[in-house]
C-alpha positions in Angstrom: 1.7 24.3 -2.2 -1.5 25.7 -2.1 -4.6 23.2 -1.2 -6.4 23.0 -4.2 -3.1 22.8 -6.2 -2.0 19.2 -4.6 -2.8 16.0 -6.1 -4.7 13.5 -4.3 -3.4 10.1 -4.4 -5.3 7.0 -4.3 -3.9 4.2 -2.8 -5.0 0.7 -1.5 -3.1 0.0 1.4 -3.3 -3.8 2.5 -5.0 -4.8 5.1 -6.1 -7.7 7.6 -9.9 -6.6 8.3 -8.7 -5.7 12.1 -6.9 -3.1 13.9 -3.6 -4.4 13.3 -0.6 -2.1 14.9 1.4 -2.4 11.5 -1.7 -1.0 9.3 -2.5 2.0 12.1 1.2 2.8 12.5 1.6 3.6 8.3 -1.8 5.2 8.2 -0.2 7.5 10.9 3.1 7.9 8.8 1.0 9.2 5.8 -1.1 11.3 8.0 2.2 12.8 9.5 3.6 13.4 5.7 3.8 17.1 4.6 2.1 18.0 1.5 0.5 14.7 0.6 -2.8 14.4 0.2 -4.3 10.6 -0.5 -7.3 8.6 0.0 -7.0 4.9 0.9 -9.9 2.9 -0.9 -9.2 -0.3 1.2 -11.8 -1.0 3.4 -10.9 -3.5 6.4 -13.2 -6.3 7.4 -14.5 -6.3 3.5 -12.1 -8.9 2.6 -14.1 -11.3 -0.5 -12.8 -11.1 -3.7 -15.4 -9.0 -5.1 -15.3 -6.6 -2.4 -11.2 -6.2 -2.6 -11.6 -5.8 -6.6 -14.0 -3.1 -6.0 -11.9 -1.3 -3.2 -8.3 -2.2 -5.7 -9.4 -0.8 -9.0 -9.8 2.8 -8.1 -6.2 3.1 -6.7 -3.7 4.5 -8.4 -1.0 2.5 -6.4 -1.3 -0.5 -4.1 0.8 -0.8 -1.0 1.7 -4.1 0.4 2.4 -4.1 4.1 5.1 -6.8 3.9 4.7 -7.7 7.6 1.2 -8.4 7.3 2.2 -10.9 4.3 3.2 -13.6 7.2 0.5 -13.5 9.6 -2.2 -13.3 6.7 -0.7 -14.7 3.7 -3.8 -15.6 1.7 -5.5 -12.5 2.0 -2.5 -10.5 1.6 -1.9 -12.6 -1.6 -5.7 -12.0 -2.7 -4.8 -8.4 -2.5 -1.6 -8.6 -4.7 -3.4 -11.0 -7.2 -6.1 -8.7 -8.0 -3.5 -5.6 -7.7 -1.4 -7.5 -10.6 -4.5 -8.4 -12.7 -5.7 -4.7 -12.5 -1.9 -3.4 -13.4 -1.5 -1.6 -10.5 2.1 -0.7 -9.4 3.1 -2.7 -5.9 4.9 -0.6 -3.6 6.3 -3.0 -0.8 6.8 -1.7 2.8 9.4 -4.1 4.8 8.2 -5.3 8.2 8.5 -2.7 10.9 12.3 -2.5 12.2 13.4 -5.1 9.8 15.1 -5.3 6.1 14.0 -8.9 5.0 11.2 -9.0 2.5 9.5 -12.0 0.9 11.3 -12.7 -2.0 7.9 -13.6 -4.1 6.8 -10.1 -3.3 10.4 -8.1 -3.9 10.3 -9.7 -7.6 7.1 -8.0 -8.5 7.0 -5.1 -6.7 7.5 -1.3 -8.5 9.5 -0.7 -5.1 10.6 -1.9 -1.8 10.6 1.3 1.1 11.1 1.2 4.7 9.2 3.3 7.2 10.4 6.9 6.8 7.5 8.5 5.7 9.8 10.8 3.2 11.2 7.6 1.5 7.5 6.3 1.4 5.6 9.5 -0.5 8.8 9.4 -2.9 8.3 5.7 -3.6 4.5 6.1 -4.0 5.1 9.2 -6.3 8.2 7.3 -8.1 5.9 4.2 -9.1 3.4 6.6 -10.8 6.1 8.0 -12.8 7.8 4.6 -13.7 4.5 3.5 -15.2 
């Protein structure tokens, strides 16, 4: 595929404002994905409601790293709430190396996927087709 023909996917990837290993691993998976151009509108460290709203608004898809949900529940829940308010599809990523995801997130997600980069890309693309 020619570079100029490739769609750029505008994402918001859930974050906790620190250099969390799960977040960094996920970013690396996306970087390694072939023929998938993306931009993360999330800015770790800017976690106020107004800041999060500005980050999530331009995103086409919101990626929720469910492993962060248990450790940073209030922050990730705020990101989920804003995404829902803005009508953004949510793609839920299982905690690394696990199958279980929080039930309350699974109910509202447009899809749940593990850490395989091909599956991640397909789920992001499918979540936009589902709209």
